[in-house]
C-alpha positions as MATLAB code, in Angstrom:
seq = 'MAYTAEKPPLTESSDDLRARIPGWGVDLDPADRPSVPRERFDPALSGAHWDFPERQPEKWPRERSIEHKFLTPVFGTSCPPRGVSGMMRKYAYKRFSEGRAAHWLILIAADRVDALGSHLRSFLTSRPDNPITETGLLSEFSHRGMSSRVGKKRADLVHQPLDAIIVGVPWVLAGRVAYGGVKGVVKVVGRSRRR';
ca = [
     -32.991   -8.103  -18.884;
     -33.681   -5.635  -16.022;
     -36.642   -3.265  -15.707;
     -38.765   -4.453  -18.744;
     -41.756   -6.728  -19.181;
     -39.603   -9.931  -20.638;
     -38.909  -12.590  -18.029;
     -35.161  -13.337  -17.972;
     -34.473  -16.816  -19.229;
     -34.004  -19.304  -16.344;
     -30.509  -20.335  -16.707;
     -31.411  -24.502  -16.078;
     -34.319  -26.050  -17.212;
     -37.248  -27.082  -14.451;
     -36.175  -30.500  -14.964;
     -32.513  -29.867  -14.343;
     -33.548  -28.128  -11.268;
     -36.232  -30.592   -9.811;
     -33.662  -33.508  -10.543;
     -30.520  -31.222   -8.305;
     -32.768  -29.671   -5.878;
     -35.195  -31.906   -3.824;
     -38.747  -30.476   -3.811;
     -37.998  -27.841   -5.932;
     -41.138  -26.714   -8.484;
     -43.769  -28.387   -6.096;
     -45.751  -25.707   -6.797;
     -45.665  -25.475  -10.517;
     -48.822  -27.949  -11.260;
     -51.785  -25.525  -10.508;
     -53.272  -28.953   -8.730;
     -50.781  -28.794   -6.219;
     -51.641  -25.125   -5.423;
     -53.946  -24.479   -2.437;
     -55.111  -20.802   -3.884;
     -55.597  -22.418   -7.368;
     -59.337  -21.701   -7.045;
     -58.781  -17.951   -6.558;
     -55.772  -17.586   -8.915;
     -56.217  -16.611  -12.189;
     -52.926  -17.409  -13.913;
     -52.799  -14.834  -17.229;
     -49.156  -14.075  -17.835;
     -50.028  -11.220  -19.884;
     -52.245   -9.620  -17.250;
     -49.534   -7.781  -15.532;
     -51.474   -4.665  -14.786;
     -48.811   -2.455  -16.617;
     -50.001   -0.185  -19.719;
     -46.442   -0.442  -21.165;
     -43.868   -2.516  -22.003;
     -40.989   -0.354  -21.071;
     -41.728    2.613  -18.743;
     -41.232    5.971  -20.011;
     -37.582    7.115  -18.941;
     -36.952   10.303  -16.858;
     -34.627   12.715  -19.051;
     -30.678   12.209  -17.070;
     -29.202   15.913  -16.931;
     -25.918   14.622  -15.863;
     -24.623   11.114  -15.681;
     -26.073    9.133  -12.665;
     -24.892    6.936  -10.151;
     -25.684    3.385  -11.543;
     -25.105   -0.129   -9.587;
     -22.671   -2.141  -11.989;
     -25.461   -5.138  -11.654;
     -27.390   -3.420  -13.745;
     -27.261   -2.957  -17.547;
     -28.815    0.787  -17.497;
     -30.102    3.507  -14.896;
     -33.561    2.670  -13.576;
     -36.301    4.545  -15.551;
     -37.095    6.691  -12.468;
     -34.447    8.241  -10.178;
     -33.698   10.598   -7.658;
     -32.392   14.366   -8.392;
     -32.466   15.562   -4.781;
     -28.955   15.757   -4.299;
     -26.924   15.650   -6.963;
     -23.323   14.262   -6.442;
     -20.812   17.225   -6.320;
     -17.312   17.630   -4.669;
     -14.910   15.301   -3.294;
     -18.000   13.509   -1.825;
     -19.312   13.257   -5.276;
     -16.453   11.831   -6.685;
     -16.500    8.864   -3.680;
     -19.856    7.921   -4.612;
     -19.350    7.496   -8.106;
     -16.142    5.570   -7.512;
     -18.462    3.337   -5.072;
     -20.691    2.594   -8.034;
     -17.999    2.436  -10.974;
     -15.746    0.067   -8.993;
     -17.623   -2.198   -6.660;
     -20.888   -4.156   -6.504;
     -23.502   -3.207   -4.325;
     -23.156   -6.652   -2.293;
     -19.459   -5.795   -1.208;
     -18.898   -3.870    1.709;
     -16.487   -1.537    0.182;
     -19.484    0.353   -1.884;
     -21.389    1.059    1.286;
     -18.061    1.900    3.001;
     -17.445    4.342    0.533;
     -20.755    5.847    0.707;
     -20.685    6.045    4.395;
     -17.119    8.136    4.513;
     -18.885   10.130    1.233;
     -21.917   11.065    3.654;
     -19.285   11.923    6.094;
     -16.975   13.905    4.132;
     -20.315   15.624    2.427;
     -21.283   16.544    6.180;
     -18.082   18.374    6.984;
     -17.831   20.238    4.075;
     -21.375   21.465    5.092;
     -19.998   22.169    8.615;
     -16.947   23.895    7.104;
     -19.573   26.443    4.440;
     -21.392   27.238    7.605;
     -18.360   29.342    8.730;
     -18.855   31.124    5.693;
     -22.366   32.622    6.550;
     -23.448   34.826    8.896;
     -25.023   31.781   11.170;
     -22.833   29.065   11.612;
     -22.949   25.693   12.869;
     -23.045   25.967   16.677;
     -22.587   21.929   17.774;
     -23.742   23.078   21.817;
     -27.337   23.999   21.213;
     -27.735   21.926   17.869;
     -26.684   18.669   19.128;
     -29.011   18.932   21.833;
     -26.645   18.882   24.654;
     -28.306   21.618   26.375;
     -31.598   19.524   27.070;
     -29.681   17.256   28.911;
     -29.417   19.481   31.317;
     -32.756   20.926   31.410;
     -34.967   18.155   30.606;
     -33.580   15.477   33.013;
     -31.012   13.631   30.574;
     -28.880   11.773   32.916;
     -32.283   11.000   35.198;
     -33.671    9.333   32.118;
     -30.332    6.729   31.720;
     -29.029    5.832   35.005;
     -30.705    3.045   35.983;
     -32.812    2.069   33.220;
     -32.679   -0.186   30.560;
     -32.298    1.373   27.435;
     -30.734   -0.127   24.319;
     -29.028    3.214   23.436;
     -27.153    3.442   26.418;
     -24.135    1.425   24.981;
     -23.069    3.630   22.457;
     -23.529    6.696   24.230;
     -20.015    6.939   24.915;
     -19.250    6.947   21.548;
     -21.704    9.542   20.398;
     -19.206   12.420   21.855;
     -16.469   11.196   20.118;
     -18.102   11.006   16.413;
     -19.914   14.163   16.912;
     -16.939   16.035   19.000;
     -13.690   14.823   17.149;
     -14.181   16.427   14.059;
     -15.247   19.887   15.933;
     -12.065   19.392   17.631;
      -9.962   18.936   14.431;
     -11.363   21.610   12.521;
     -10.567   23.755   15.342;
      -6.866   22.630   15.679;
      -6.652   23.007   11.801;
      -7.931   26.717   12.114;
      -5.726   27.017   14.791;
      -2.861   25.932   12.956;
      -3.435   27.948    9.572;
      -3.924   30.788   11.965;
      -0.776   30.384   13.430;
       1.113   29.896   10.071;
      -0.617   33.039    8.597;
       0.985   34.835   11.717;
       3.955   33.495   11.043;
       4.614   34.429    7.526;
       3.094   37.987    8.084;
       5.364   38.335   11.086;
       8.401   37.441    8.791;
       7.514   39.951    5.981;
       7.194   42.626    8.270;
      10.673   42.004   10.001;
      12.359   42.074    6.192;
];
């Protein structure tokens, strides 16, 4: 059972494992362990003052890996799932094991969706995101950006051409969508005025 002081039962006995795997359990006998004079083996002495830790209250249904029987006793609450990205995260946890690439790829995509949503929400504020100053682009010209790369054997030089695509393409797409939206509104307003 996960998250308890109980030791889960072995699926095979020690004798079966020793017969199947050469060298399995060589340190089971305390006489064969080099640390025995310093080691005090007491299975009851775990240091915990509880059999099961006190559970943190769950204010909303939290994501839980399908490998676990229940939610961990303590969990983070700083970023509750919300919107489309929250639905993507819940789907990744409900459908896929943490050992599957699909689980992690959906979580990464959910982070990108959340970042895009934050960028779009910034346009509704008095200080929208500024990709020129906030990405450090201006410091490339004022703090010897190019000279720190030319002729150097830096490991991060390989992915730098991709940085412009990763940072720039979402802004170009958002601009294109905004342009199409404004163009559509102007077209609808123009038709209504002609009538």
